[in-house]
C-alpha positions as semicolon CSV with decimal commas, in nm:
position;residue;x (nm);y (nm);z (nm)
1;X;7,477;-0,061;0,036
2;X;7,545;0,272;-0,060
3;X;7,553;0,369;-0,447
4;X;7,745;0,673;-0,560
5;X;7,873;0,790;-0,897
6;X;8,146;0,605;-1,048
7;X;8,486;0,796;-1,126
8;X;8,753;0,739;-1,363
9;X;8,980;0,413;-1,227
10;X;8,715;0,336;-0,926
11;X;8,492;0,062;-0,972
12;X;8,081;0,096;-1,019
13;X;7,979;0,026;-0,676
14;X;8,165;0,039;-0,313
15;X;8,045;-0,163;-0,022
16;X;8,069;-0,030;0,328
17;X;8,099;-0,273;0,602
18;X;8,222;-0,238;0,997
19;X;8,599;-0,418;1,064
20;X;8,593;-0,711;1,263
21;X;8,656;-0,675;1,649
22;X;8,938;-0,763;1,770
23;X;8,974;-1,046;2,077
24;X;9,227;-1,129;2,356
25;X;9,246;-1,488;2,539
26;X;9,355;-1,375;2,928
27;X;9,452;-1,695;3,128
28;X;9,287;-1,675;3,507
29;X;9,441;-1,854;3,737
30;X;9,230;-1,922;4,126
31;X;9,375;-2,133;4,365
32;X;9,412;-2,482;4,175
33;X;9,202;-2,371;3,905
34;X;9,241;-2,208;3,565
35;X;9,003;-2,050;3,319
36;X;9,020;-1,864;2,968
37;X;8,841;-1,552;2,947
38;X;8,784;-1,395;2,606
39;X;8,815;-1,006;2,619
40;X;8,674;-0,850;2,317
41;X;8,778;-0,463;2,229
42;X;8,602;-0,205;2,426
43;X;8,492;-0,415;2,639
44;X;8,492;-0,299;3,051
45;X;8,622;-0,368;3,381
46;X;8,284;-0,488;3,484
47;X;8,192;-0,691;3,202
48;X;8,540;-0,836;3,244
49;X;8,458;-0,957;3,596
50;X;8,093;-1,045;3,512
51;X;8,253;-1,320;3,277
52;X;8,472;-1,407;3,577
53;X;8,176;-1,426;3,813
54;X;8,017;-1,669;3,632
55;X;8,287;-1,865;3,613
56;X;8,435;-1,900;3,971
57;X;8,121;-1,742;4,163
58;X;8,357;-1,516;4,317
59;X;8,156;-1,105;4,319
60;X;8,280;-0,884;4,110
61;X;8,310;-0,676;4,418
62;X;8,579;-0,965;4,573
63;X;8,746;-0,947;4,261
64;X;9,130;-0,863;4,281
65;X;9,370;-0,941;3,987
66;X;9,741;-0,986;4,017
67;X;9,965;-0,997;3,683
68;X;9,818;-0,768;3,505
69;X;10,065;-0,480;3,366
70;X;10,056;-0,135;3,514
71;X;9,990;-0,275;3,816
72;X;9,653;-0,381;4,025
73;X;9,315;-0,384;3,800
74;X;9,112;-0,080;3,836
75;X;8,771;0,008;3,730
76;X;8,811;0,255;3,475
77;X;9,118;0,078;3,300
78;X;9,125;-0,022;2,950
79;X;9,099;-0,403;2,974
80;X;9,193;-0,488;2,660
81;X;9,472;-0,253;2,643
82;X;9,619;-0,435;2,928
83;X;9,520;-0,789;2,823
84;X;9,721;-0,725;2,469
85;X;10,020;-0,563;2,711
86;X;10,042;-0,961;2,842
87;X;10,341;-1,177;2,767
88;X;10,247;-1,502;2,576
89;X;10,164;-1,795;2,807
90;X;10,164;-1,541;3,132
91;X;9,891;-1,615;3,363
92;X;9,703;-1,338;3,587
93;X;9,629;-1,450;3,951
94;X;9,241;-1,418;4,116
95;X;9,203;-1,323;4,468
96;X;8,897;-1,341;4,638
97;X;8,694;-1,621;4,823
98;X;8,349;-1,754;4,602
99;X;7,977;-1,700;4,787
100;X;7,924;-1,992;5,014
101;X;8,334;-1,993;5,112
102;X;8,349;-1,728;5,372
103;X;8,494;-1,816;5,709
104;X;8,171;-1,838;5,949
105;X;8,242;-1,844;6,319
106;X;8,310;-2,158;6,460
107;X;8,051;-2,340;6,643
108;X;8,278;-2,382;6,994
109;X;8,468;-2,099;7,100
110;X;8,861;-2,142;7,004
111;X;9,044;-2,180;7,340
112;X;9,439;-2,145;7,340
113;X;9,687;-2,370;7,510
114;X;9,853;-2,013;7,644
115;X;9,480;-2,001;7,819
116;X;9,430;-2,354;7,986
117;X;9,425;-2,398;8,330
118;X;9,677;-2,645;8,449
119;X;9,409;-2,878;8,518
120;X;9,237;-2,863;8,200
121;X;9,553;-2,904;8,001
122;X;9,646;-3,211;8,223
123;X;9,280;-3,341;8,148
124;X;9,368;-3,253;7,776
125;X;9,705;-3,467;7,775
126;X;9,555;-3,769;7,967
127;X;9,215;-3,796;7,721
128;X;9,495;-3,780;7,404
129;X;9,697;-4,010;7,617
130;X;10,022;-3,868;7,565
131;X;10,280;-3,979;7,772
132;X;10,394;-3,633;7,983
133;X;10,627;-3,571;8,286
134;X;10,438;-3,526;8,628
135;X;10,441;-3,204;8,819
136;X;10,705;-3,113;9,060
137;X;10,694;-2,911;9,380
138;X;10,867;-2,571;9,443
139;X;11,153;-2,525;9,666
140;X;10,998;-2,286;9,950
141;X;11,337;-2,247;10,131
142;X;11,500;-2,562;10,209
143;X;11,199;-2,793;10,154
144;X;11,366;-3,036;9,931
145;X;11,313;-3,302;10,248
146;X;10,987;-3,203;10,228
147;X;10,951;-3,229;9,866
148;X;11,132;-3,586;9,821
149;X;10,850;-3,737;10,093
150;X;10,562;-3,584;9,965
151;X;10,645;-3,737;9,568
152;X;10,734;-4,088;9,735
153;X;10,395;-4,123;9,899
154;X;10,213;-3,951;9,662
155;X;10,283;-4,240;9,446
156;X;10,090;-4,502;9,677
157;X;9,753;-4,546;9,507
158;X;9,637;-4,712;9,850
159;X;9,746;-4,416;10,082
160;X;9,591;-4,169;9,820
161;X;9,254;-4,354;9,793
162;X;9,206;-4,341;10,189
163;X;9,319;-3,971;10,184
164;X;9,054;-3,891;9,942
165;X;8,784;-4,087;10,176
166;X;8,867;-3,887;10,471
167;X;8,614;-3,709;10,607
168;X;8,743;-3,415;10,893
169;X;8,498;-3,441;11,238
170;X;8,200;-3,217;11,275
171;X;8,308;-3,061;11,592
172;X;8,599;-2,839;11,538
173;X;8,939;-2,913;11,313
174;X;9,265;-2,931;11,538
175;X;9,581;-2,879;11,394
176;X;9,625;-3,264;11,281
177;X;9,300;-3,227;11,075
178;X;9,413;-2,919;10,874
179;X;9,737;-3,127;10,807
180;X;9,566;-3,408;10,645
181;X;9,332;-3,185;10,443
182;X;9,633;-2,967;10,294
183;X;9,788;-3,295;10,258
184;X;9,519;-3,415;10,042
185;X;9,453;-3,117;9,819
186;X;9,800;-3,106;9,777
187;X;9,810;-3,508;9,624
188;X;9,496;-3,394;9,425
189;X;9,698;-3,089;9,293
190;X;9,986;-3,330;9,197
191;X;9,735;-3,578;9,000
192;X;9,574;-3,297;8,822
193;X;9,862;-3,110;8,717
194;X;10,167;-3,134;8,503
195;X;10,286;-2,790;8,624
196;X;10,479;-2,783;8,958
197;X;10,296;-2,629;9,229
198;X;10,341;-2,402;9,542
199;X;10,253;-2,576;9,831
200;X;10,231;-2,273;10,067
201;X;9,974;-2,394;10,257
202;X;10,103;-2,747;10,330
203;X;10,449;-2,578;10,431
204;X;10,230;-2,350;10,702
205;X;10,050;-2,657;10,866
206;X;10,358;-2,848;10,864
207;X;10,550;-2,600;11,024
208;X;10,264;-2,528;11,288
209;X;10,231;-2,893;11,348
210;X;10,623;-2,982;11,381
211;X;10,754;-2,637;11,496
212;X;11,119;-2,798;11,454
213;X;11,096;-2,771;11,081
214;X;11,050;-2,349;11,100
215;X;11,360;-2,345;11,247
216;X;11,593;-2,051;11,123
217;X;11,982;-2,027;11,067
218;X;12,096;-1,692;10,898
219;X;11,772;-1,543;10,769
220;X;11,661;-1,896;10,608
221;X;11,485;-2,194;10,718
222;X;11,713;-2,457;10,815
223;X;11,777;-2,793;10,625
224;X;11,545;-3,071;10,788
225;X;11,582;-3,445;10,791
226;X;11,371;-3,639;10,566
227;X;11,329;-3,899;10,787
228;X;11,179;-3,709;11,060
229;X;10,947;-3,600;10,805
230;X;10,831;-3,876;10,676
231;X;10,800;-4,043;11,017
232;X;10,606;-3,716;11,100
233;X;10,354;-3,719;10,832
234;X;10,285;-4,091;10,883
235;X;10,199;-3,972;11,275
236;X;9,981;-3,700;11,190
237;X;9,769;-3,951;10,933
238;X;9,745;-4,263;11,207
239;X;9,567;-4,033;11,388
240;X;9,331;-3,909;11,146
241;X;9,275;-4,198;10,869
242;X;9,147;-4,410;11,158
243;X;8,941;-4,723;11,052
244;X;8,747;-4,867;11,418
245;X;9,037;-5,005;11,639
246;X;9,298;-4,979;11,366
247;X;9,420;-4,670;11,144
248;X;9,506;-4,677;10,761
249;X;9,886;-4,608;10,813
250;X;9,940;-4,945;11,046
251;X;9,728;-5,111;10,763
252;X;9,951;-5,020;10,493
253;X;10,323;-4,997;10,676
254;X;10,267;-5,146;11,034
255;X;10,458;-5,499;11,100
256;X;10,504;-5,652;11,411
257;X;10,806;-5,745;11,564
258;X;10,865;-6,010;11,788
259;X;11,153;-5,939;12,042
260;X;11,357;-6,168;12,290
261;X;11,621;-6,016;12,550
262;X;11,825;-6,264;12,740
263;X;12,058;-6,110;13,017
264;X;12,454;-6,192;12,942
265;X;12,542;-6,175;13,287
266;X;12,284;-6,416;13,494
267;X;12,180;-6,769;13,384
268;X;11,905;-6,770;13,643
269;X;11,740;-6,477;13,457
270;X;11,416;-6,608;13,238
271;X;11,393;-6,498;12,892
272;X;11,171;-6,232;12,797
273;X;10,953;-6,193;12,510
274;X;10,749;-5,885;12,378
275;X;10,580;-5,787;12,060
276;X;10,545;-5,433;11,925
277;X;10,419;-5,276;11,612
278;X;10,687;-5,108;11,390
279;X;10,664;-4,878;11,077
280;X;11,022;-4,835;10,989
281;X;11,338;-5,095;10,935
282;X;11,639;-4,971;10,976
283;X;11,953;-5,119;10,778
284;X;12,273;-5,055;11,023
285;X;12,596;-4,947;10,819
286;X;12,822;-5,149;11,014
287;X;13,184;-4,984;11,172
288;X;13,503;-4,908;11,004
289;X;13,657;-5,214;11,126
290;X;13,343;-5,432;11,060
291;X;13,134;-5,272;10,760
292;X;12,807;-5,380;10,585
293;X;12,832;-5,418;10,239
294;X;12,452;-5,553;10,161
295;X;12,094;-5,395;10,283
296;X;12,062;-5,744;10,353
297;X;12,322;-5,765;10,601
298;X;12,254;-5,441;10,751
299;X;11,900;-5,519;10,825
300;X;11,995;-5,856;11,042
301;X;12,237;-5,669;11,182
302;X;11,942;-5,434;11,328
303;X;11,760;-5,711;11,421
304;X;11,995;-5,858;11,677
305;X;12,186;-5,576;11,949
306;X;12,326;-5,548;12,290
307;X;12,169;-5,329;12,518
308;X;12,236;-5,222;12,894
309;X;11,964;-5,193;13,138
310;X;11,834;-5,211;13,501
311;X;11,853;-5,642;13,565
312;X;11,618;-5,731;13,847
313;X;11,818;-6,053;13,923
314;X;12,150;-5,906;13,989
315;X;12,017;-5,569;14,121
316;X;12,220;-5,354;13,890
317;X;12,243;-5,274;13,491
318;X;12,336;-5,528;13,341
319;X;12,435;-5,641;12,947
320;X;12,165;-5,805;12,735
321;X;12,117;-5,961;12,395
322;X;11,833;-5,848;12,208
323;X;11,705;-6,089;11,946
324;X;11,379;-5,967;11,700
325;X;11,219;-6,120;11,413
326;X;10,930;-6,001;11,178
327;X;10,623;-6,170;11,261
328;X;10,392;-5,965;11,003
329;X;10,470;-5,817;10,647
330;X;10,352;-5,457;10,557
331;X;10,187;-5,422;10,223
332;X;10,432;-5,133;10,202
333;X;10,826;-5,174;10,413
334;X;10,994;-4,877;10,458
335;X;11,395;-4,927;10,494
336;X;11,583;-4,625;10,630
337;X;11,940;-4,653;10,605
338;X;12,147;-4,533;10,902
339;X;12,362;-4,260;10,749
340;X;12,338;-4,006;10,979
341;X;12,509;-4,001;11,356
342;X;12,667;-3,758;11,583
343;X;13,012;-3,682;11,629
344;X;13,176;-3,589;11,970
345;X;13,329;-3,284;12,012
346;X;13,710;-3,267;12,045
347;X;13,870;-3,008;12,219
348;X;14,233;-3,147;12,096
349;X;14,149;-3,102;11,738
350;X;13,882;-2,763;11,851
351;X;13,573;-2,913;11,670
352;X;13,218;-2,901;11,799
353;X;12,958;-3,174;11,843
354;X;12,804;-3,230;11,494
355;X;12,603;-3,462;11,281
356;X;12,781;-3,693;11,028
357;X;12,750;-3,875;10,699
358;X;12,839;-4,251;10,649
359;X;12,899;-4,256;10,293
360;X;13,024;-4,617;10,298
361;X;12,848;-4,808;9,974
362;X;12,582;-5,039;10,092
363;X;12,444;-5,256;9,789
364;X;12,097;-5,331;9,724
365;X;11,893;-5,461;9,410
366;X;11,522;-5,400;9,249
367;X;11,399;-5,671;9,473
368;X;11,426;-5,777;9,862
369;X;11,376;-6,086;10,035
370;X;11,276;-6,051;10,390
371;X;11,251;-6,493;10,448
372;X;11,531;-6,508;10,675
373;X;11,434;-6,181;10,860
374;X;11,093;-6,375;10,958
375;X;11,006;-6,602;11,282
376;X;10,921;-6,938;11,256
377;X;10,619;-6,928;11,204
378;X;10,563;-6,689;10,912
379;X;10,837;-6,878;10,763
380;X;10,612;-7,181;10,743
381;X;10,346;-6,972;10,534
382;X;10,600;-6,803;10,322
383;X;10,747;-7,111;10,242
384;X;10,426;-7,214;10,080
385;X;10,392;-6,914;9,891
386;X;10,749;-6,917;9,730
387;X;10,661;-7,257;9,627
388;X;10,347;-7,155;9,465
389;X;10,559;-6,855;9,340
390;X;10,775;-7,084;9,165
391;X;10,574;-7,309;9,003
392;X;10,359;-7,065;8,812
393;X;10,735;-6,900;8,707
394;X;10,806;-7,294;8,614
395;X;10,453;-7,288;8,416
396;X;10,470;-6,937;8,249
397;X;10,838;-7,055;8,125
398;X;10,683;-7,394;7,978
399;X;10,400;-7,184;7,814
400;X;10,654;-6,958;7,627
401;X;10,901;-7,246;7,537
402;X;10,562;-7,440;7,376
403;X;10,497;-7,105;7,224
404;X;10,829;-7,000;7,108
405;X;10,852;-7,380;6,928
406;X;10,483;-7,330;6,782
407;X;10,631;-7,002;6,616
408;X;10,909;-7,191;6,506
409;X;10,736;-7,490;6,349
410;X;10,464;-7,293;6,159
411;X;10,764;-7,016;5,994
412;X;10,880;-7,397;5,803
413;X;10,555;-7,563;5,730
414;X;10,171;-7,509;5,661
415;X;10,008;-7,525;6,028
416;X;9,701;-7,739;5,996
417;X;9,292;-7,632;6,055
418;X;9,348;-7,832;6,368
419;X;9,664;-7,705;6,462
420;X;9,601;-7,386;6,389
421;X;9,295;-7,357;6,666
422;X;9,498;-7,545;6,901
423;X;9,777;-7,216;6,839
424;X;9,530;-6,964;6,882
425;X;9,370;-7,167;7,186
426;X;9,744;-7,160;7,340
427;X;9,739;-6,772;7,209
428;X;9,440;-6,667;7,392
429;X;9,586;-6,815;7,733
430;X;9,904;-6,615;7,725
431;X;9,792;-6,293;7,917
432;X;10,003;-6,033;8,085
433;X;10,007;-6,007;8,434
434;X;9,766;-5,661;8,452
435;X;9,507;-5,848;8,236
436;X;9,501;-6,151;8,459
437;X;9,477;-5,923;8,721
438;X;9,154;-5,766;8,606
439;X;8,984;-6,085;8,622
440;X;8,806;-6,230;8,947
441;X;9,048;-6,399;9,151
442;X;8,988;-6,739;9,327
443;X;9,165;-6,903;9,592
444;X;9,426;-6,815;9,846
445;X;9,651;-6,525;9,822
446;X;10,000;-6,649;9,954
447;X;10,269;-6,432;10,108
448;X;10,621;-6,502;9,955
449;X;10,839;-6,276;10,166
450;X;10,940;-6,115;9,831
451;X;10,918;-5,714;9,807
452;X;11,009;-5,487;9,470
453;X;11,167;-5,177;9,515
454;X;10,885;-4,864;9,432
455;X;11,062;-4,562;9,563
456;X;11,375;-4,388;9,690
457;X;11,455;-4,104;9,877
458;X;11,809;-4,008;9,858
459;X;12,021;-3,722;9,996
460;X;12,329;-3,524;9,814
461;X;12,594;-3,373;10,073
462;X;12,831;-3,462;10,373
463;X;12,614;-3,343;10,685
464;X;12,259;-3,378;10,780
465;X;12,213;-3,014;10,817
466;X;12,288;-2,987;10,490
467;X;12,316;-3,111;10,162
468;X;11,981;-3,198;9,892
469;X;11,713;-3,403;9,915
470;X;11,491;-3,586;9,580
471;X;11,238;-3,856;9,540
472;X;11,277;-4,159;9,283
473;X;10,943;-4,329;9,201
474;X;10,945;-4,629;8,984
475;X;10,726;-4,547;8,628
476;X;10,736;-4,837;8,410
477;X;10,878;-5,179;8,434
478;X;11,102;-5,345;8,201
479;X;10,896;-5,607;7,970
480;X;11,226;-5,758;7,756
481;X;11,023;-5,584;7,449
482;X;10,938;-5,193;7,469
483;X;11,132;-5,118;7,794
484;X;11,432;-5,308;7,826
485;X;11,492;-5,135;8,156
486;X;11,305;-5,040;8,411
487;X;11,224;-4,618;8,403
488;X;11,175;-4,418;8,731
489;X;11,119;-4,072;8,764
490;X;11,348;-3,849;8,940
491;X;11,153;-3,543;9,152
492;X;11,410;-3,279;9,226
493;X;11,171;-3,021;9,371
494;X;11,005;-2,857;9,056
495;X;11,208;-3,044;8,794
496;X;11,093;-3,408;8,664
497;X;11,298;-3,629;8,428
498;X;11,323;-4,007;8,334
499;X;11,623;-4,242;8,433
500;X;11,684;-4,616;8,359
501;X;11,789;-4,824;8,661
502;X;12,109;-4,889;8,519
503;X;12,191;-4,510;8,533
504;X;12,092;-4,519;8,886
505;X;12,355;-4,740;9,004
506;X;12,602;-4,637;8,750
507;X;12,936;-4,486;8,748
508;X;12,808;-4,129;8,784
509;X;12,510;-4,147;9,002
510;X;12,535;-4,463;9,267
511;X;12,247;-4,489;9,496
512;X;12,405;-4,752;9,690
513;X;12,657;-4,489;9,825
514;X;13,037;-4,471;9,837
515;X;13,029;-4,103;9,670
516;X;12,937;-3,809;9,964
517;X;12,899;-3,592;9,642
518;X;12,637;-3,789;9,464
519;X;12,269;-3,876;9,605
520;X;12,262;-4,202;9,822
521;X;11,990;-4,376;9,921
522;X;11,863;-4,262;10,247
523;X;11,481;-4,436;10,281
524;X;11,407;-4,738;10,070
525;X;11,001;-4,795;10,010
526;X;10,904;-5,152;9,863
527;X;10,577;-5,315;9,788
528;X;10,503;-5,629;9,882
529;X;10,482;-5,938;9,630
530;X;10,222;-6,199;9,705
531;X;10,035;-6,466;9,443
532;X;9,693;-6,615;9,436
533;X;9,636;-6,999;9,448
534;X;9,465;-7,136;9,111
535;X;9,307;-7,396;9,365
536;X;9,560;-7,665;9,251
537;X;9,737;-7,880;9,523
538;X;10,066;-7,708;9,611
539;X;10,329;-7,892;9,493
540;X;10,136;-8,051;9,181
541;X;10,211;-7,959;8,834
542;X;9,997;-7,671;8,714
543;X;9,786;-7,754;8,392
544;X;9,790;-7,416;8,156
545;X;9,417;-7,397;8,208
546;X;9,515;-7,347;8,584
547;X;9,778;-7,133;8,522
548;X;9,543;-6,919;8,311
549;X;9,284;-6,861;8,579
550;X;9,577;-6,763;8,827
551;X;9,782;-6,454;8,888
552;X;10,112;-6,410;8,862
553;X;10,381;-6,277;9,106
554;X;10,166;-5,946;9,179
555;X;10,176;-5,651;9,402
556;X;9,961;-5,431;9,575
557;X;9,871;-5,111;9,353
558;X;10,130;-4,864;9,361
C-alpha cells in the first residue's frame, strides 16, 4: 500500500494492484480424443505444448497444429493472440504420435504378392482353401493337341502317384526315361502352380522321341493328332512305369478283348479264338446310309467287323466275321470316336487325297454302361455288382424318405426324448460318399459295368491337319444342393475356365457333334464305378446298419 498527500477532490488513500490476467480456452482435437487447454496472457508456445504433452503424451518436438489463424503454429508466435482469434466452437487439430506408439519394424519381413513365386502363391491359396482355377499350359506352336492330352491325364491321380514314385535306372538315361522324367516334372508344376506353365523341355523330349511331332510346314510346326500323342505317351510310360512282369499303364487302362474269327465262305473251317490286350476302345460312326447316333451303338459296331484274310482251308483270301467282347474292365476307359479318315484323290474334281473329319452327332451322357459289350463270364460277375448297387441305392432312398418324414413330423409336433435320440441316431447313419470311403472298407468289391465320364479331348475344325484341341476335366459333381449341375474345367492352352455340363451339350457348344466349327468330342475318358459289399447276402434287404458300414457306388481316385 502506497500513501500519498491528498489532493483536492481525491480520496485520502490510493491502492495500486496488478490487473487480472486474461485466459482463453482452446479446444484440441487429437484423433478421436478432445481436450480443453487454457492459454493465459503471455504464455509461450513451449509452455502451451508442454501442457498438451501432459494430456496426450505427444512429445513437444512432434506436435503439429492445424487450425490456428495464420497457418502452422511456430515457436515464436504469440499463442494467446492466436487463441483469441479462434472462432467460437472451433477446434485445433493436433498431429503427432504419442510416446510408445511409434511404428516398429515388423517381426517378420513383409512379402508382397507380386514378389511371390507361382509355387508360393499356390501354397498360400491352398492353405486359405480359396477356390482358384488350375494352371494352364502355353502353346508353343500348334501344341494344343499335346496340351489337351497332358491336362486330361494329369487329372488322373493314380497316374500322377505312379510318376512320383518313378525311379530312373542307374545305368544311363535313354529318351524314354528322359520323357518320363519331364512328364513327371510337368505334372508337378501343374499341381504346384496356378499360372500357365511353359513346357519347352517336355516338348523337346517329345519331338525327339517322336520325330513326327517335329514336322514343319510353311515355317511353323504342323498340327498333329491328339490320339497319336496320347497313344505315344502311354506306350512310353508302359515301358518305364514297370511293376515286375506288368506295367502301370496296362493296370490303369488295359483291358482284355476276346475275339472269335469265323470264315463266311467255308463252314468246314473251325472257329478260331484269340485274346489280346487293348488300351483304347473305338466308337465307329457308321456310314452315310447307316449312321451311328449313340456311343453305345458305335462301340458295339466296332466289336463286330468283316475282314479279308488268307483261308488255310480254301487256299485263297476269304471273307471272315470277327466278333469281339470285353473280358476285363480297366479302372479307366479310353473311348476314341473314329472321326478322322482319308478321302481318296479325285482326278475329275481335281482334289488330292486328304484327311477328312466326320462331324456327325454321336450322343453320349455322363455315364456309360459296358454290360452289353462284355463276354458271358464277365456278365455274370457284373450282374452281382449291379444287384448290389441297386440294393444300396434303394436303401439310401429309404433312409432319405425316413429322414424327410421325421423332419416333417418334428416340424408339427415336439419330438419326445426317446424319439430325439432315435432321430439323432438315424442322422448319424446318413453319411456322404466321401465320409464313408475314408473308413476301412470290408467285404468284396463288385464291378458293375458302369463308368462315369471324367475327361474329354475335343477338336474344333474340319480337318485333322488343322483346327484346335482343348481338354475338359470333371471338377465337381452335382449334389442337388449347392451344386445343381456338374462343373467342368475347360483347358484351352493357357486359358482355364469353368463350365456346367448343360452348357457343354447345349446349343452354342455341343461336344456330341453335329457342327463342324465348334468343339466336338474326340476322346472320352471314363472312370470305373464299383460297389463294396457290407457282408449281407445278395438279394437280401439291407438294414440301415449294414448300409452305413458299406460304401455306396464309388470310383477310383481321379
